[in-house]
N, C-alpha and C positions, 0 to 999 in steps of 0.2 A: 845514231837518233831517226824519226824517221815518220811513218803513219799509222798511228792506232783506232782499232776499233775496240767499243768499252761500252760491255752490254751488262745492264743490273736485268734478270729476269725475274719480276716478283709475281703475285699473286691480282693484283689488280692492273700494273701495267709492264710496259718492258720498256725500258731508258737507253735509249741510245746515244753513244757521244764516239764522234769520229774527233780525233786528234792529229792535227798536221806540224810538228815540234820543230822541222826546220820554217815555215813559215810565220809559228804561234798563231794558227788559224783551229778553231772549231766549231763543229755544226753538230746539233744535237736532234732530238725527236722523243718524244712521251707516248707512246701508242699503245692498242690494248696487248693484255697478255698471251703468252703463248696459249697458255691454258682455255682463257675465254674465248680465243679464237676457235679454237680446237671443240671445243664443247657448243659453238653453235654450229660448227660445221658437223657436228652428229647429231645434232637437234634437226637441222635441217634435211640430213635423207632419212629416207622410208626403211623396212623391212630389215634383212638380216644382215649383221658386219661382221669382218674380220680384220682383225686390229694386230699391225704389224710393230716395229720399232723399239723404243724403248723406254725406260721408267722415267717419267716427266713428273713436274707437280699436280698433285691429284685437285684436290675438290672440283669444281664444275666437271672435269673431264670425268673423273669417278664415276660423279654421280648422273650424268649423261648415260654413261655407259651402261649401271645400273637400272636406271629407268628405263631401257632398250630393251635390256635380259626380261625385261616385265611381260613386253610383246613381242619378240624376235626372238632368233636364234645369233648369241652374241660370241663368236669364239676369238681368243685373244693367245698372241705368245707369249708364253714365261717375260721374258725380259719387258712388253709391253705391261704386262698385267701388274707388275711387281708398282705400277702407278696407281693401281688399286690396295694393294696391300702386297708383304710381301713373305704371307702367307697364303699359298696358292690356295688350300681349303679353302680360307675365309673368302675369297676370290670366287671358289667356285659356287659358294653359299648365297650367292645372289644369283645363280643360275645362269653366270657366264662360263664356257667351257676352255680350260688351258688346253691348247693343243702346242703339238712341235711346232719347231718350226720348218719342216718340210711340208707340214699338212698347211701350216698358213699359209706357204705362197705359194702351195696351188689353189688355195681359196680365192688368191688374189684374181684367178681368171676365170672364178667362179661366177655367172651372170647371176646367181643365185644371193650375192654379197655383195655389198658397199664394202670399198676399203675405204680405211682409215691407217694413218701412222701418227704414232705418240712420240712426243720429241720436243723439248724443251729449244730448241736453237732455230729449227725452220729455216734452213740455209734461202731457201728460192725467196721464201717471204721479205731474209734480212736483204738480200740483194735487191729486190725493188725499195725499199726502205731507203737503203744507201745511195741509190742512183736517184732515186728522189731528191735527194739532198743535194744532187749536183756534182756526188765525191765519187768516184771510181772505186770499184769496187775491187780494191788491190791494198794489203796491207803489209805491212813489216810486221805488226804483234796484234793479235785477238786476245783481250783476256775479258773473260765472263763470270760475274757473279749470280750464285742461286742460293735458296737455302736448301743445306742437305744435313736430315738428319742420321744419315749414316743407317747400312742396315744392323739391327742388333741382335744380339744372338738369342735363342730362346728363352723366354723367362727374365730378360733385361729389358727395362722400359726405353722405349725410345727417346725420352727426353732426357732420360739419365744418360742414356750411350751418347747422345750428342754432346752432352755437358763432358764425359771423360774423354772425347772427342778434343775437344777443345782443351781443357786443361793440361791434356798429354803433350799438347804440342806447343802450349804458350811457357811449361816449366821453366824450361832453357833459355827462353827467349820472348820475353811477355812484351811483345808488340802484336799490333793487326797484321802486317802484312805475313808473320810467321804460318798463319793461314793460307797465302798466297802458294800455287802450285805450277810446275809445268805440268802442259796435260800427258806427259810419259810419267810423273812421278806423284799423280792423285794417288791417296790410300785407298787401297781394293775395298774397304769399307765406305770409304765415300761414294755410295752406289750412284746417286744424281749425277756429281761432279764428274765421274765417270764416263756417263753416260754422253752427258755433255760434250766431254773430251773427245769420245769417238764419233760422233757425231759432228765435232768442228775438223777432223779431217777435209772433210768438203769444202771447207772454208779454204779462200786465196791468201793465204799467209803461210810463213814458216817456223812463227811460234804461236804457240796457243796457251796461257794462262786461265787457272780456275780460282777460285778464292768464295768462298760462302758469303753469304752478305751479310751477314748481320756484321761481322768483321768489318767488310768493305763499308758497310755503312758508319761504324764506327770510326776507320780512319777519314771517310770521307767529312763527316761531320768537323771533328778534330781537324781539318786543314779551312775550314774557313775562315777569312779574312778577319772574322770577327776574333779569333781566338790568339791571333798574332801577338806577341808580347807576354801572354798569358802561360804562368808554368801548371797550376794545378785548375784544372776545368772536369766539367760534367758535361758530357754530349746526350743529346738522345734522337733516335730514328722513331719517329712513330708511322709507320708504313700502314697500307692496307690490309695486311694479315698479322704482321708480328712489329712487338715494339723492342727495340734494344737499350739500356741506358749502361755508359762507362763511367768510369771514374780514370781521368789520365793525367800524368805528371810529367812534363816534358816530353811527351811522345809514349812515354809505357804507361802500359795498363796496369790498372791497380787494383781493377777490380768491374764486373758488368753485371747483368740480368737481361734477362727477354722474356716476353710475355707475348699471348696473343694479345694484340689491338684491342678484341673486344672484351679483354676481362680488365684493360685501364680506365680508369678514371681519374680526375685530377687529386681527389686525396690519396689513393693511391700512389700515384705518382708521385708526391708528396714526399709522403714517407719513402717509398723506394729511393729515391734519390738524397736524402736526407738518412738513410741508414744506411746505404752503398758507398757513401763519404766516411761516414765514421765505424764502418768495417763492421757494422749489427748485421748486414745481411747474409743470411744463410742460406744454402743452397738446398738443403732440407725445408724451408720455410716458402723459399718460393716455389717450390713442386707441390708443398701441400697444397699450396692455393692456387694451382691448378697452371703454374705458370713454367715456363721451361727450363729454369736453373738460375743459379747465381755462383759469380766467382769472387772470392778474395785475396789476392794475393798481398796488400800492405792499406792501410787507412790510413788519411794524409788530414783526415775529420772537416764535417760541414763547412765550422767556421777557417779554413783553408781555403774553400773555393774560393775562386776568383772570377768565373764565370761559369752559366749554366747557358747552353745553347739548344736549340732544338730545332730539328729538320725533320721532313718525310709527310707525305700527302696528307696525312690526318693530325698533323702538329695540332691545328685548330682545339685537341684536347687538351693542351697545355695552354688555354686561355683562361682557365677557371684555377689555374695552379696559384697557389699561395706562396710558391719560390719567384724570385726576381730572373725567370727564363725570357731569353732574351730569343729569336727566331732568324734564323742564319739561310745563307743561302750558296754552297758552294759554286765557283764560279758562276755568278749568278743567280742561279736555278736551285730553287728548294728543291727538284725533282732528281737533279743529278748527284746527292750525297753519293749515291753505290759507285756509279761510272767513276768519280772523281778518288774515292778511296780506291779500288781497282788500278784506276791511274797511277795514284800513286804508290800503291804497294810495287808496281811495275816499274816504275821512276826507280825506287831505291833499289829493287832487284837488280835491274840492269846498269845502276851506276850513274843515272842521267842527270844533269842539269837540273835543278830548282826548279818548281814551277808555279808562281803567282795565282795561285786559284780565285782571283779576284775578278 
């Protein structure tokens, strides 16, 4: 056993949990997401930019760089430019010059350019946050979850590609922790998690795990104390950017769906949940509605649902639902769903004793 650092890197927040299994103590924090912090840093600079680093969550960072390129010279290394798009021609269409690593490194010392480094992990900031909790910055293992669409081949939708990655992994073992990987075993197509794994080499630990945040949220929500002794449950994590819902029977995934949260309403949520439980929710239907997709392995029927539990920073969307949704808080904190999920995945992988997430 030992000391664990769990991180859920989201679009709105970075959720951090430090857990000492030997003393059964945990310390936590919810702070602004790396993508928002870095976007602010970009906006606070003036003039030309050279950007190195690796792919990270885009959104505000991508927009800040695109905006800067309208008035200044912005040059990015190819790994950093993948933050905006995997197609370098599309990056260049925004007026951004994609340069090789040697040129990018040389420009870091050029007084005409301000240097920005992209990356979801931000080890120096993590150290300050952990030390601010009064916890030593030294861990037996670190586990990180973030959303990864994967690097889709030409002509393949990134949403379909993400769905295929999940369903292929779940085919033989349909449990969320299947999507947990050691840092040296992350599939090559999971480019964002691979970038995080590489940056995690700077962290003070011998073991690093990576997991998609959707699967981590499903597992974390299912570990809420309110689900105890319930065999067939529906769980929801309504997060800042994405919403996932899953049908779970005795810890096994029967199906799930994923949407952008901006596309979710209470009425749509009710239809999604009932159809998911009844096995009527198709991947194509969700894609056609602008969602990320759906997975159906087996249906236990809505009439068999024993509990519907919602977590996530925007779970208030479920207040207008006509379904009997209750609100969960794994380990006493609605914002810790992802970190609890990735901790539970690591616990199962390492064969640790059960943890009561009350």
